[in-house]
C-alpha positions as CSV (number, residue, x, y, z in Angstrom):
1,M,92.3,23.6,99.1
2,F,88.9,23.2,97.4
3,D,89.6,23.0,93.7
4,M,86.2,23.5,91.9
5,L,87.6,23.3,88.4
6,N,89.3,20.0,89.2
7,I,86.0,18.6,90.6
8,M,84.1,19.8,87.6
9,G,86.6,18.2,85.3
10,K,86.4,14.9,87.2
11,A,82.6,15.1,87.1
12,R,82.6,15.6,83.3
13,E,85.0,12.6,83.0
14,A,82.8,10.5,85.1
15,K,79.8,11.5,83.0
16,T,81.6,10.5,79.8
17,K,82.6,7.1,81.3
18,L,79.0,6.5,82.5
19,E,77.7,7.2,79.0
20,A,80.2,4.7,77.6
21,V,79.1,2.1,80.0
22,R,75.5,2.8,79.1
23,A,76.3,2.4,75.4
24,D,78.0,-0.9,76.0
25,Q,75.3,-2.1,78.4
26,Q,73.0,-3.5,75.7
27,N,75.9,-5.6,74.4
28,M,76.5,-7.1,77.8
29,R,75.1,-10.6,78.3
30,A,74.6,-12.9,81.3
31,S,73.3,-16.5,81.1
32,A,71.9,-18.8,83.7
33,T,70.4,-22.3,83.9
34,S,68.0,-24.2,86.1
35,A,67.2,-27.8,86.6
36,G,70.7,-28.9,85.7
37,G,70.7,-27.1,82.4
38,L,67.2,-28.1,81.2
39,V,66.3,-24.4,81.0
40,S,68.9,-21.9,79.8
41,V,68.3,-18.2,79.5
42,T,70.4,-15.2,78.4
43,V,69.6,-11.6,79.2
44,D,71.2,-8.3,78.0
45,G,72.7,-5.6,80.1
46,D,69.2,-4.0,80.4
47,G,67.8,-7.2,81.9
48,Q,65.8,-8.1,78.7
49,L,65.5,-11.7,77.8
50,V,67.4,-12.3,74.6
51,D,67.5,-16.1,74.5
52,L,65.6,-19.0,76.0
53,V,66.4,-22.7,75.5
54,I,64.2,-25.4,76.9
55,S,65.1,-29.1,76.8
56,P,62.5,-31.2,75.1
57,E,62.6,-33.4,78.2
58,L,60.6,-30.8,80.0
59,F,57.8,-30.8,77.5
60,Q,57.3,-34.6,78.0
61,S,56.5,-34.1,81.6
62,G,53.5,-31.9,80.7
63,D,54.0,-29.9,83.9
64,A,53.5,-26.3,82.8
65,D,53.9,-25.0,86.3
66,Q,57.3,-26.6,86.7
67,L,58.4,-25.3,83.4
68,S,57.3,-21.7,84.3
69,D,59.1,-21.9,87.6
70,L,62.3,-23.1,86.0
71,I,62.2,-20.3,83.4
72,V,61.5,-17.7,86.2
73,L,64.4,-19.0,88.3
74,A,66.9,-19.0,85.5
75,T,65.8,-15.6,84.2
76,N,66.0,-14.0,87.7
77,E,69.5,-15.4,88.2
78,A,70.7,-14.0,84.9
79,I,69.2,-10.6,85.7
80,V,71.0,-10.5,89.1
81,T,74.3,-11.5,87.4
82,V,74.0,-8.9,84.6
83,K,73.1,-6.1,87.1
84,A,76.2,-7.1,89.2
85,N,78.3,-7.0,86.1
86,V,77.0,-3.5,85.1
87,S,77.7,-2.2,88.7
88,L,81.2,-3.6,88.6
89,R,81.9,-2.0,85.3
90,I,80.6,1.4,86.6
91,K,82.8,1.1,89.6
92,Q,85.9,0.2,87.5
93,E,85.3,3.0,85.1
94,T,84.7,5.7,87.6
95,E,87.0,4.7,90.4
96,G,89.0,7.6,91.8
97,L,87.2,10.2,89.7
98,L,84.8,11.5,92.4
99,P,85.1,11.4,96.2
100,N,83.3,8.5,97.9
101,I,80.0,10.1,99.0
102,P,77.9,7.8,101.2
103,G,74.6,7.1,99.5
104,F,75.6,8.4,96.1
105,D,75.2,5.7,93.5
106,L,76.7,6.5,90.1
107,G,74.8,3.5,88.7
108,S,71.5,5.2,89.4
109,M,72.5,7.8,86.7
110,L,72.2,5.1,84.1
111,G,68.4,5.0,84.6
């Protein structure tokens, strides 16, 4: 039997849980390194760079292109990690609330 009230209740619960994930997202952090730790970055749950540490060794080389590449590599890795963590959190928080609808991504509701 199709229970519309139950579905609406589950949808409201899913919305509340998604809002909680969104509120916590800025507090989430992911870090990554490149060149064996010579460059270290940390991003928040929105993918914004919040910390960057560069070893003084890299400044001695004078190779700005290499430094740029290492920063980009570490930053991209951290962003991929934090996105995966946010997606996992959404899945954990909303599991079983709504039916599995192919192509429907609750994560897209976070903006």
